[in-house]
N, CA, C and O atoms as a Tinker XYZ file with bonds, in Angstrom:
   464  protein
     1  N     28.871000   84.457000  229.238000    73     2
     2  CA    29.747000   83.677000  228.339000    64     1     3
     3  C     30.411000   82.688000  228.631000    63     2     4     5
     4  O     30.600000   81.754000  227.852000    81     3
     5  N     30.922000   82.764000  229.959000    73     3     6
     6  CA    31.731000   81.956000  230.608000    64     5     7
     7  C     30.947000   80.512000  230.920000    63     6     8     9
     8  O     31.475000   79.409000  231.059000    81     7
     9  N     29.560000   80.845000  230.988000    73     7    10
    10  CA    28.777000   79.420000  231.353000    64     9    11
    11  C     28.426000   78.578000  229.951000    63    10    12    13
    12  O     27.626000   77.650000  229.831000    81    11
    13  N     29.244000   79.168000  228.963000    73    11    14
    14  CA    28.999000   78.398000  227.768000    64    13    15
    15  C     30.009000   77.383000  227.554000    63    14    16    17
    16  O     29.826000   76.569000  226.648000    81    15
    17  N     30.947000   77.332000  228.200000    73    15    18
    18  CA    32.030000   76.249000  228.306000    64    17    19
    19  C     33.213000   76.981000  227.702000    63    18    20    21
    20  O     33.243000   78.023000  227.047000    81    19
    21  N     34.339000   76.026000  228.159000    73    19    22
    22  CA    35.769000   76.453000  227.735000    64    21    23
    23  C     35.932000   76.352000  226.219000    63    22    24    25
    24  O     36.590000   77.139000  225.539000    81    23
    25  N     35.298000   75.358000  225.799000    73    23    26
    26  CA    35.451000   75.060000  224.175000    64    25    27
    27  C     34.822000   76.368000  223.684000    63    26    28    29
    28  O     35.473000   77.120000  222.960000    81    27
    29  N     33.767000   76.610000  224.004000    73    27    30
    30  CA    33.007000   77.781000  223.062000    64    29    31
    31  C     33.731000   79.138000  223.404000    63    30    32    33
    32  O     33.775000   79.990000  222.516000    81    31
    33  N     34.308000   79.402000  224.645000    73    31    34
    34  CA    35.016000   80.534000  224.809000    64    33    35
    35  C     36.500000   80.520000  224.127000    63    34    36    37
    36  O     37.024000   81.455000  223.523000    81    35
    37  N     37.010000   79.310000  224.359000    73    35    38
    38  CA    38.286000   79.265000  223.397000    64    37    39
    39  C     38.206000   79.377000  222.013000    63    38    40    41
    40  O     39.195000   79.834000  221.441000    81    39
    41  N     37.271000   79.067000  221.381000    73    39    42
    42  CA    37.079000   79.364000  219.927000    64    41    43
    43  C     36.799000   80.915000  219.866000    63    42    44    45
    44  O     36.835000   81.290000  218.694000    81    43
    45  N     36.594000   81.701000  220.547000    73    43    46
    46  CA    36.434000   83.159000  220.506000    64    45    47
    47  C     37.365000   83.925000  221.326000    63    46    48    49
    48  O     37.056000   85.089000  221.582000    81    47
    49  N     38.502000   83.429000  221.795000    73    47    50
    50  CA    39.558000   84.070000  222.380000    64    49    51
    51  C     39.898000   85.425000  221.757000    63    50    52    53
    52  O     39.966000   86.443000  222.446000    81    51
    53  N     40.124000   85.413000  220.346000    73    51    54
    54  CA    40.640000   86.382000  219.593000    64    53    55
    55  C     39.702000   87.586000  219.815000    63    54    56    57
    56  O     40.150000   88.720000  219.984000    81    55
    57  N     38.385000   87.303000  219.809000    73    55    58
    58  CA    37.288000   88.423000  219.911000    64    57    59
    59  C     37.399000   89.123000  221.220000    63    58    60    61
    60  O     37.399000   90.343000  221.381000    81    59
    61  N     37.507000   88.072000  222.268000    73    59    62
    62  CA    37.388000   88.532000  223.617000    64    61    63
    63  C     38.542000   89.336000  224.067000    63    62    64    65
    64  O     38.373000   90.277000  224.843000    81    63
    65  N     39.782000   88.991000  223.588000    73    63    66
    66  CA    40.950000   89.685000  223.927000    64    65    67
    67  C     41.056000   91.094000  223.191000    63    66    68    69
    68  O     41.669000   92.062000  223.641000    81    67
    69  N     40.407000   91.054000  222.066000    73    67    70
    70  CA    40.197000   92.423000  221.206000    64    69    71
    71  C     39.367000   93.145000  222.020000    63    70    72    73
    72  O     39.789000   94.276000  222.262000    81    71
    73  N     38.091000   92.786000  222.626000    73    71    74
    74  CA    37.345000   93.651000  223.290000    64    73    75
    75  C     38.201000   94.112000  224.601000    63    74    76    77
    76  O     38.196000   95.300000  224.922000    81    75
    77  N     38.835000   93.281000  225.248000    73    75    78
    78  CA    39.397000   93.635000  226.463000    64    77    79
    79  C     40.558000   94.770000  226.045000    63    78    80    81
    80  O     40.675000   95.756000  226.772000    81    79
    81  N     41.356000   94.632000  224.945000    73    79    82
    82  CA    42.392000   95.388000  224.717000    64    81    83
    83  C     41.395000   97.030000  224.505000    63    82    84    85
    84  O     41.844000   98.097000  224.923000    81    83
    85  N     40.221000   96.929000  223.893000    73    83    86
    86  CA    39.586000   98.139000  223.511000    64    85    87
    87  C     39.421000   99.005000  225.017000    63    86    88    89
    88  O     39.550000  100.229000  225.054000    81    87
    89  N     39.157000   98.286000  226.075000    73    87    90
    90  CA    38.916000   98.856000  227.350000    64    89    91
    91  C     40.191000   98.823000  228.295000    63    90    92    93
    92  O     40.350000   99.689000  229.155000    81    91
    93  N     41.059000   97.825000  228.106000    73    91    94
    94  CA    42.072000   97.769000  229.117000    64    93    95
    95  C     43.569000   97.975000  228.371000    63    94    96    97
    96  O     44.597000   97.869000  229.040000    81    95
    97  N     43.599000   98.216000  227.229000    73    95    98
    98  CA    44.752000   98.546000  226.502000    64    97    99
    99  C     45.650000   99.894000  226.985000    63    98   100   101
   100  O     45.062000  100.667000  227.742000    81    99
   101  N     46.574000  100.116000  226.727000    73    99   102
   102  CA    47.444000  101.160000  227.112000    64   101   103
   103  C     46.721000  102.451000  226.736000    63   102   104   105
   104  O     46.489000  103.310000  227.587000    81   103
   105  N     46.369000  102.583000  225.465000    73   103   106
   106  CA    45.763000  103.802000  225.022000    64   105   107
   107  C     44.338000  104.280000  225.848000    63   106   108   109
   108  O     44.151000  105.392000  226.343000    81   107
   109  N     43.468000  103.218000  225.855000    73   107   110
   110  CA    42.258000  103.472000  226.726000    64   109   111
   111  C     42.548000  103.778000  228.263000    63   110   112   113
   112  O     41.809000  104.568000  228.850000    81   111
   113  N     43.566000  103.193000  228.896000    73   111   114
   114  CA    44.070000  103.458000  230.192000    64   113   115
   115  C     44.585000  104.878000  230.306000    63   114   116   117
   116  O     44.274000  105.558000  231.283000    81   115
   117  N     45.420000  105.386000  229.267000    73   115   118
   118  CA    45.972000  106.599000  229.322000    64   117   119
   119  C     44.774000  107.652000  229.168000    63   118   120   121
   120  O     44.788000  108.705000  229.805000    81   119
   121  N     43.826000  107.344000  228.363000    73   119   122
   122  CA    42.725000  108.212000  228.152000    64   121   123
   123  C     42.096000  108.464000  229.430000    63   122   124   125
   124  O     41.910000  109.623000  229.802000    81   123
   125  N     41.705000  107.329000  230.226000    73   123   126
   126  CA    41.062000  107.338000  231.400000    64   125   127
   127  C     41.775000  108.184000  232.262000    63   126   128   129
   128  O     41.129000  108.883000  233.042000    81   127
   129  N     43.075000  108.239000  232.250000    73   127   130
   130  CA    44.054000  109.213000  233.136000    64   129   131
   131  C     43.622000  110.287000  232.728000    63   130   132   133
   132  O     42.980000  110.951000  233.541000    81   131
   133  N     43.804000  110.797000  231.437000    73   131   134
   134  CA    43.497000  112.309000  231.063000    64   133   135
   135  C     42.142000  112.735000  231.433000    63   134   136   137
   136  O     41.944000  113.823000  231.973000    81   135
   137  N     41.193000  111.893000  231.150000    73   135   138
   138  CA    39.951000  112.314000  231.540000    64   137   139
   139  C     39.655000  112.592000  232.893000    63   138   140   141
   140  O     38.833000  113.459000  233.189000    81   139
   141  N     40.306000  111.872000  233.800000    73   139   142
   142  CA    40.193000  112.013000  235.170000    64   141   143
   143  C     40.930000  113.387000  235.583000    63   142   144   145
   144  O     40.507000  114.166000  236.437000    81   143
   145  N     42.211000  113.559000  234.755000    73   143   146
   146  CA    42.881000  114.798000  235.183000    64   145   147
   147  C     41.817000  116.082000  234.826000    63   146   148   149
   148  O     41.572000  116.990000  235.620000    81   147
   149  N     41.349000  115.980000  233.716000    73   147   150
   150  CA    40.314000  117.001000  233.279000    64   149   151
   151  C     39.305000  117.196000  234.256000    63   150   152   153
   152  O     39.088000  118.350000  234.627000    81   151
   153  N     38.651000  116.252000  234.735000    73   151   154
   154  CA    37.561000  116.083000  235.743000    64   153   155
   155  C     38.070000  116.946000  236.954000    63   154   156   157
   156  O     37.488000  117.920000  237.434000    81   155
   157  N     39.216000  116.427000  237.340000    73   155   158
   158  CA    39.783000  117.203000  238.616000    64   157   159
   159  C     40.096000  118.718000  238.391000    63   158   160   161
   160  O     39.937000  119.487000  239.339000    81   159
   161  N     40.566000  119.222000  237.092000    73   159   162
   162  CA    40.764000  120.452000  236.819000    64   161   163
   163  C     39.347000  121.159000  236.659000    63   162   164   165
   164  O     39.115000  122.300000  237.060000    81   163
   165  N     38.548000  120.437000  236.102000    73   163   166
   166  CA    36.984000  121.268000  235.887000    64   165   167
   167  C     36.100000  121.353000  236.991000    63   166   168   169
   168  O     35.054000  122.001000  236.997000    81   167
   169  N     36.603000  120.605000  238.026000    73   167   170
   170  CA    35.584000  120.394000  239.238000    64   169   171
   171  C     35.225000  121.806000  239.817000    63   170   172   173
   172  O     34.144000  121.931000  240.392000    81   171
   173  N     36.087000  122.893000  239.695000    73   171   174
   174  CA    35.645000  124.143000  240.144000    64   173   175
   175  C     34.519000  124.771000  239.357000    63   174   176   177
   176  O     33.770000  125.557000  239.936000    81   175
   177  N     34.345000  124.487000  238.091000    73   175   178
   178  CA    33.402000  124.948000  237.150000    64   177   179
   179  C     32.111000  124.117000  237.446000    63   178   180   181
   180  O     32.117000  122.901000  237.637000    81   179
   181  N     30.983000  124.935000  237.460000    73   179   182
   182  CA    29.741000  123.980000  237.585000    64   181   183
   183  C     29.167000  123.426000  236.439000    63   182   184   185
   184  O     28.625000  122.337000  236.626000    81   183
   185  N     29.133000  123.910000  235.215000    73   183   186
   186  CA    28.735000  123.276000  233.949000    64   185   187
   187  C     29.796000  122.232000  233.333000    63   186   188   189
   188  O     29.566000  121.039000  233.133000    81   187
   189  N     31.041000  122.931000  233.062000    73   187   190
   190  CA    31.930000  121.816000  232.703000    64   189   191
   191  C     32.326000  120.765000  233.585000    63   190   192   193
   192  O     32.664000  119.655000  233.175000    81   191
   193  N     32.287000  121.138000  234.948000    73   191   194
   194  CA    32.553000  120.244000  235.882000    64   193   195
   195  C     31.650000  118.940000  235.872000    63   194   196   197
   196  O     32.069000  117.812000  236.132000    81   195
   197  N     30.405000  119.253000  235.546000    73   195   198
   198  CA    29.419000  118.435000  235.582000    64   197   199
   199  C     29.559000  117.351000  234.237000    63   198   200   201
   200  O     29.310000  116.151000  234.358000    81   199
   201  N     29.934000  117.890000  233.131000    73   199   202
   202  CA    30.380000  117.222000  231.899000    64   201   203
   203  C     31.687000  116.366000  232.188000    63   202   204   205
   204  O     31.867000  115.245000  231.713000    81   203
   205  N     32.552000  117.008000  232.998000    73   203   206
   206  CA    33.813000  116.205000  233.038000    64   205   207
   207  C     33.484000  115.034000  234.120000    63   206   208   209
   208  O     34.031000  113.933000  234.052000    81   207
   209  N     32.649000  115.338000  235.005000    73   207   210
   210  CA    32.336000  114.251000  235.964000    64   209   211
   211  C     31.584000  113.178000  235.205000    63   210   212   213
   212  O     31.877000  112.019000  235.498000    81   211
   213  N     30.743000  113.358000  234.357000    73   211   214
   214  CA    29.940000  112.390000  233.740000    64   213   215
   215  C     30.922000  111.576000  232.699000    63   214   216   217
   216  O     30.916000  110.348000  232.616000    81   215
   217  N     31.585000  112.256000  232.086000    73   215   218
   218  CA    32.850000  111.462000  231.098000    64   217   219
   219  C     33.545000  110.609000  231.997000    63   218   220   221
   220  O     33.607000  109.427000  231.660000    81   219
   221  N     34.096000  110.952000  233.092000    73   219   222
   222  CA    34.958000  110.229000  233.953000    64   221   223
   223  C     34.269000  109.128000  234.662000    63   222   224   225
   224  O     34.815000  108.072000  234.983000    81   223
   225  N     33.034000  109.442000  234.887000    73   223   226
   226  CA    32.373000  108.332000  235.530000    64   225   227
   227  C     32.087000  107.137000  234.489000    63   226   228   229
   228  O     32.218000  105.950000  234.787000    81   227
   229  N     31.660000  107.632000  233.170000    73   227   230
   230  CA    31.535000  106.694000  232.192000    64   229   231
   231  C     32.852000  105.828000  231.924000    63   230   232   233
   232  O     32.911000  104.599000  231.945000    81   231
   233  N     33.775000  106.618000  231.699000    73   231   234
   234  CA    35.075000  105.823000  231.537000    64   233   235
   235  C     35.383000  104.964000  232.683000    63   234   236   237
   236  O     35.619000  103.784000  232.424000    81   235
   237  N     35.420000  105.326000  233.836000    73   235   238
   238  CA    35.656000  104.372000  234.769000    64   237   239
   239  C     34.676000  103.118000  234.915000    63   238   240   241
   240  O     34.958000  101.968000  235.251000    81   239
   241  N     33.557000  103.621000  234.597000    73   239   242
   242  CA    32.486000  102.369000  234.487000    64   241   243
   243  C     32.813000  101.350000  233.542000    63   242   244   245
   244  O     32.653000  100.170000  233.854000    81   243
   245  N     33.296000  101.709000  232.310000    73   243   246
   246  CA    33.709000  100.962000  231.221000    64   245   247
   247  C     34.791000  100.151000  231.693000    63   246   248   249
   248  O     34.696000   98.930000  231.571000    81   247
   249  N     35.833000  100.677000  232.228000    73   247   250
   250  CA    36.990000   99.926000  232.883000    64   249   251
   251  C     36.651000   98.910000  233.774000    63   250   252   253
   252  O     37.144000   97.784000  233.708000    81   251
   253  N     35.720000   99.304000  234.719000    73   251   254
   254  CA    35.008000   98.290000  235.767000    64   253   255
   255  C     34.515000   96.934000  235.017000    63   254   256   257
   256  O     34.864000   95.776000  235.243000    81   255
   257  N     33.651000   97.404000  234.113000    73   255   258
   258  CA    32.884000   96.394000  233.333000    64   257   259
   259  C     33.983000   95.378000  232.626000    63   258   260   261
   260  O     33.843000   94.155000  232.628000    81   259
   261  N     34.932000   95.970000  232.113000    73   259   262
   262  CA    36.058000   95.154000  231.448000    64   261   263
   263  C     36.898000   94.284000  232.465000    63   262   264   265
   264  O     37.301000   93.144000  232.230000    81   263
   265  N     37.102000   95.005000  233.647000    73   263   266
   266  CA    37.804000   94.162000  234.663000    64   265   267
   267  C     36.991000   92.902000  235.219000    63   266   268   269
   268  O     37.544000   91.844000  235.520000    81   267
   269  N     35.488000   93.156000  235.331000    73   267   270
   270  CA    34.846000   92.212000  235.993000    64   269   271
   271  C     34.619000   90.933000  234.900000    63   270   272   273
   272  O     34.486000   89.752000  235.219000    81   271
   273  N     34.612000   91.420000  233.692000    73   271   274
   274  CA    34.657000   90.316000  232.567000    64   273   275
   275  C     36.080000   89.474000  232.696000    63   274   276   277
   276  O     36.062000   88.256000  232.877000    81   275
   277  N     36.995000   90.032000  232.615000    73   275   278
   278  CA    38.406000   89.652000  232.634000    64   277   279
   279  C     38.470000   88.647000  233.949000    63   278   280   281
   280  O     38.920000   87.506000  233.842000    81   279
   281  N     38.008000   89.149000  235.120000    73   279   282
   282  CA    37.926000   88.360000  236.375000    64   281   283
   283  C     37.182000   87.159000  236.133000    63   282   284   285
   284  O     37.706000   86.106000  236.497000    81   283
   285  N     36.004000   87.124000  235.558000    73   283   286
   286  CA    35.132000   85.887000  235.379000    64   285   287
   287  C     35.870000   85.090000  234.541000    63   286   288   289
   288  O     35.953000   83.903000  234.858000    81   287
   289  N     36.467000   85.491000  233.473000    73   287   290
   290  CA    37.397000   84.735000  232.470000    64   289   291
   291  C     38.564000   83.880000  233.149000    63   290   292   293
   292  O     38.878000   82.726000  232.857000    81   291
   293  N     39.126000   84.690000  234.107000    73   291   294
   294  CA    40.314000   83.947000  234.835000    64   293   295
   295  C     39.758000   82.960000  235.905000    63   294   296   297
   296  O     40.373000   81.947000  236.236000    81   295
   297  N     38.580000   83.317000  236.411000    73   295   298
   298  CA    37.959000   82.478000  237.608000    64   297   299
   299  C     37.512000   81.105000  236.831000    63   298   300   301
   300  O     37.733000   80.013000  237.355000    81   299
   301  N     36.926000   81.207000  235.664000    73   299   302
   302  CA    36.369000   80.036000  235.083000    64   301   303
   303  C     37.409000   79.292000  234.192000    63   302   304   305
   304  O     37.235000   78.092000  233.980000    81   303
   305  N     38.349000   79.863000  233.726000    73   303   306
   306  CA    39.246000   79.252000  232.835000    64   305   307
   307  C     40.614000   79.046000  233.338000    63   306   308   309
   308  O     41.556000   78.855000  232.569000    81   307
   309  N     40.733000   79.082000  234.593000    73   307   310
   310  CA    41.849000   78.884000  235.476000    64   309   311
   311  C     42.524000   77.460000  235.230000    63   310   312   313
   312  O     43.742000   77.358000  235.086000    81   311
   313  N     41.534000   76.208000  235.184000    73   311   314
   314  CA    42.167000   74.982000  235.075000    64   313   315
   315  C     42.004000   74.553000  233.681000    63   314   316   317
   316  O     42.389000   73.418000  233.401000    81   315
   317  N     41.482000   75.306000  232.746000    73   315   318
   318  CA    41.300000   74.944000  231.273000    64   317   319
   319  C     42.194000   75.841000  230.432000    63   318   320   321
   320  O     43.380000   75.573000  230.242000    81   319
   321  N     41.523000   77.030000  229.880000    73   319   322
   322  CA    42.227000   77.735000  228.848000    64   321   323
   323  C     43.524000   78.191000  229.518000    63   322   324   325
   324  O     44.517000   77.927000  228.840000    81   323
   325  N     43.744000   78.748000  230.565000    73   323   326
   326  CA    44.895000   79.368000  231.145000    64   325   327
   327  C     45.993000   78.380000  231.379000    63   326   328   329
   328  O     47.183000   78.695000  231.425000    81   327
   329  N     45.537000   77.194000  231.522000    73   327   330
   330  CA    46.625000   76.007000  231.692000    64   329   331
   331  C     47.025000   75.686000  230.347000    63   330   332   333
   332  O     48.239000   75.615000  230.154000    81   331
   333  N     46.315000   75.494000  229.461000    73   331   334
   334  CA    46.597000   74.882000  227.987000    64   333   335
   335  C     47.363000   76.143000  227.215000    63   334   336   337
   336  O     48.363000   75.937000  226.527000    81   335
   337  N     46.897000   77.228000  227.364000    73   335   338
   338  CA    47.511000   78.404000  226.659000    64   337   339
   339  C     48.185000   79.283000  227.518000    63   338   340   341
   340  O     47.591000   80.296000  227.887000    81   339
   341  N     49.597000   79.011000  227.988000    73   339   342
   342  CA    50.202000   79.718000  228.914000    64   341   343
   343  C     50.651000   81.098000  228.441000    63   342   344   345
   344  O     51.057000   81.862000  229.317000    81   343
   345  N     50.635000   81.525000  227.174000    73   343   346
   346  CA    50.886000   82.924000  226.633000    64   345   347
   347  C     49.583000   83.881000  227.118000    63   346   348   349
   348  O     49.688000   85.103000  227.220000    81   347
   349  N     48.424000   83.190000  227.382000    73   347   350
   350  CA    47.139000   84.137000  227.711000    64   349   351
   351  C     47.696000   84.699000  229.166000    63   350   352   353
   352  O     47.350000   85.828000  229.510000    81   351
   353  N     48.433000   84.027000  229.893000    73   351   354
   354  CA    48.800000   84.645000  231.295000    64   353   355
   355  C     49.540000   85.812000  231.152000    63   354   356   357
   356  O     49.411000   86.717000  231.977000    81   355
   357  N     50.390000   85.916000  230.094000    73   355   358
   358  CA    51.350000   87.121000  229.664000    64   357   359
   359  C     50.279000   88.269000  229.316000    63   358   360   361
   360  O     50.372000   89.327000  229.938000    81   359
   361  N     49.426000   88.138000  228.505000    73   359   362
   362  CA    48.310000   88.991000  228.069000    64   361   363
   363  C     47.733000   89.567000  229.178000    63   362   364   365
   364  O     47.641000   90.790000  229.278000    81   363
   365  N     47.256000   88.654000  230.189000    73   363   366
   366  CA    46.355000   89.136000  231.161000    64   365   367
   367  C     47.358000   90.146000  232.301000    63   366   368   369
   368  O     46.895000   90.973000  233.086000    81   367
   369  N     48.625000   89.848000  232.144000    73   367   370
   370  CA    49.630000   90.534000  233.013000    64   369   371
   371  C     49.614000   91.955000  232.461000    63   370   372   373
   372  O     49.510000   92.905000  233.238000    81   371
   373  N     49.715000   92.134000  231.116000    73   371   374
   374  CA    49.703000   93.375000  230.553000    64   373   375
   375  C     48.399000   94.225000  230.823000    63   374   376   377
   376  O     48.473000   95.416000  231.125000    81   375
   377  N     47.252000   93.577000  230.703000    73   375   378
   378  CA    46.100000   94.239000  230.963000    64   377   379
   379  C     46.166000   94.835000  232.456000    63   378   380   381
   380  O     45.857000   96.003000  232.692000    81   379
   381  N     46.630000   93.858000  233.521000    73   379   382
   382  CA    46.466000   94.208000  234.971000    64   381   383
   383  C     47.571000   95.292000  235.106000    63   382   384   385
   384  O     47.408000   96.206000  235.914000    81   383
   385  N     48.632000   95.224000  234.379000    73   383   386
   386  CA    49.761000   96.358000  234.764000    64   385   387
   387  C     49.188000   97.673000  234.186000    63   386   388   389
   388  O     49.418000   98.707000  234.812000    81   387
   389  N     48.479000   97.724000  233.070000    73   387   390
   390  CA    47.907000   98.988000  232.583000    64   389   391
   391  C     46.891000   99.587000  233.830000    63   390   392   393
   392  O     46.947000  100.734000  234.274000    81   391
   393  N     46.008000   98.577000  234.251000    73   391   394
   394  CA    45.158000   99.136000  235.254000    64   393   395
   395  C     45.820000   99.630000  236.317000    63   394   396   397
   396  O     45.415000  100.665000  236.847000    81   395
   397  N     46.930000   98.969000  236.783000    73   395   398
   398  CA    47.811000   99.382000  237.964000    64   397   399
   399  C     48.406000  100.836000  237.943000    63   398   400   401
   400  O     48.675000  101.482000  238.955000    81   399
   401  N     48.555000  101.216000  236.781000    73   399   402
   402  CA    49.106000  102.369000  236.384000    64   401   403
   403  C     48.056000  103.557000  236.542000    63   402   404   405
   404  O     48.301000  104.687000  236.963000    81   403
   405  N     46.974000  103.108000  236.160000    73   403   406
   406  CA    45.763000  104.055000  236.265000    64   405   407
   407  C     45.407000  104.170000  237.990000    63   406   408   409
   408  O     45.163000  105.232000  238.563000    81   407
   409  N     45.437000  103.072000  238.517000    73   407   410
   410  CA    45.086000  103.156000  239.947000    64   409   411
   411  C     46.114000  103.995000  240.740000    63   410   412   413
   412  O     45.752000  104.705000  241.678000    81   411
   413  N     47.547000  103.890000  240.303000    73   411   414
   414  CA    48.415000  104.613000  241.003000    64   413   415
   415  C     48.314000  106.205000  240.630000    63   414   416   417
   416  O     48.738000  107.029000  241.440000    81   415
   417  N     47.751000  106.611000  239.404000    73   415   418
   418  CA    47.532000  107.823000  239.086000    64   417   419
   419  C     46.426000  108.564000  239.777000    63   418   420   421
   420  O     46.421000  109.792000  239.856000    81   419
   421  N     45.497000  107.800000  240.272000    73   419   422
   422  CA    44.035000  108.297000  241.042000    64   421   423
   423  C     44.346000  108.555000  242.349000    63   422   424   425
   424  O     45.246000  107.889000  242.860000    81   423
   425  N     43.708000  109.493000  243.071000    73   423   426
   426  CA    43.968000  109.871000  244.559000    64   425   427
   427  C     43.440000  108.518000  245.339000    63   426   428   429
   428  O     42.804000  107.590000  244.839000    81   427
   429  N     43.845000  108.653000  246.599000    73   427   430
   430  CA    43.451000  107.550000  247.473000    64   429   431
   431  C     41.931000  107.970000  247.798000    63   430   432   433
   432  O     41.471000  109.112000  247.829000    81   431
   433  N     41.255000  106.716000  248.039000    73   431   434
   434  CA    39.848000  106.801000  248.066000    64   433   435
   435  C     39.235000  107.594000  249.200000    63   434   436   437
   436  O     38.072000  107.997000  249.166000    81   435
   437  N     40.209000  107.833000  250.378000    73   435   438
   438  CA    39.947000  108.856000  251.456000    64   437   439
   439  C     40.084000  110.142000  250.996000    63   438   440   441
   440  O     39.450000  111.023000  251.578000    81   439
   441  N     40.865000  110.456000  249.961000    73   439   442
   442  CA    41.061000  111.963000  249.576000    64   441   443
   443  C     40.108000  112.702000  249.260000    63   442   444   445
   444  O     39.214000  112.289000  248.521000    81   443
   445  N     40.120000  113.900000  249.747000    73   443   446
   446  CA    39.035000  114.877000  249.513000    64   445   447
   447  C     39.049000  115.239000  248.132000    63   446   448   449
   448  O     37.992000  115.666000  247.667000    81   447
   449  N     40.005000  115.153000  247.421000    73   447   450
   450  CA    40.151000  115.460000  245.783000    64   449   451
   451  C     39.261000  114.406000  244.891000    63   450   452   453
   452  O     38.679000  114.652000  243.835000    81   451
   453  N     39.316000  113.181000  245.599000    73   451   454
   454  CA    38.389000  112.149000  244.757000    64   453   455
   455  C     36.782000  112.570000  244.998000    63   454   456   457
   456  O     35.848000  112.174000  244.301000    81   455
   457  N     36.708000  113.246000  245.867000    73   455   458
   458  CA    35.259000  113.375000  246.008000    64   457   459
   459  C     34.841000  114.639000  245.333000    63   458   460   461
   460  O     33.636000  114.869000  245.221000    81   459
   461  N     35.735000  115.489000  244.869000    73   459   462
   462  CA    35.411000  116.648000  243.981000    64   461   463
   463  C     34.566000  116.531000  242.678000    63   462   464
   464  O     34.339000  117.531000  241.997000    81   463
């Protein structure tokens, strides 16, 4: 979408931010934390552990895709939309704050519990 130009993207900012909110808002991030906690608790059981792992993987993949999209937006809009509409920066900070709260709740990548 970013290759279509700043004018095209600028006309669809409301839609883009609504999509990002569906993935990066406070409720979805809290849901991802809960799903991870369920996955960690169910990792001892074989069948429910596999279901919890799949749900956790899907949720984290959704967050990753949303973050990549947000990164592309900031990369391509840094000198155009983000300069002209300063309030967009505050919205981006809210999304990134939500994600940082999720990252803090997850174990360290080298932790054995992450591999469970």
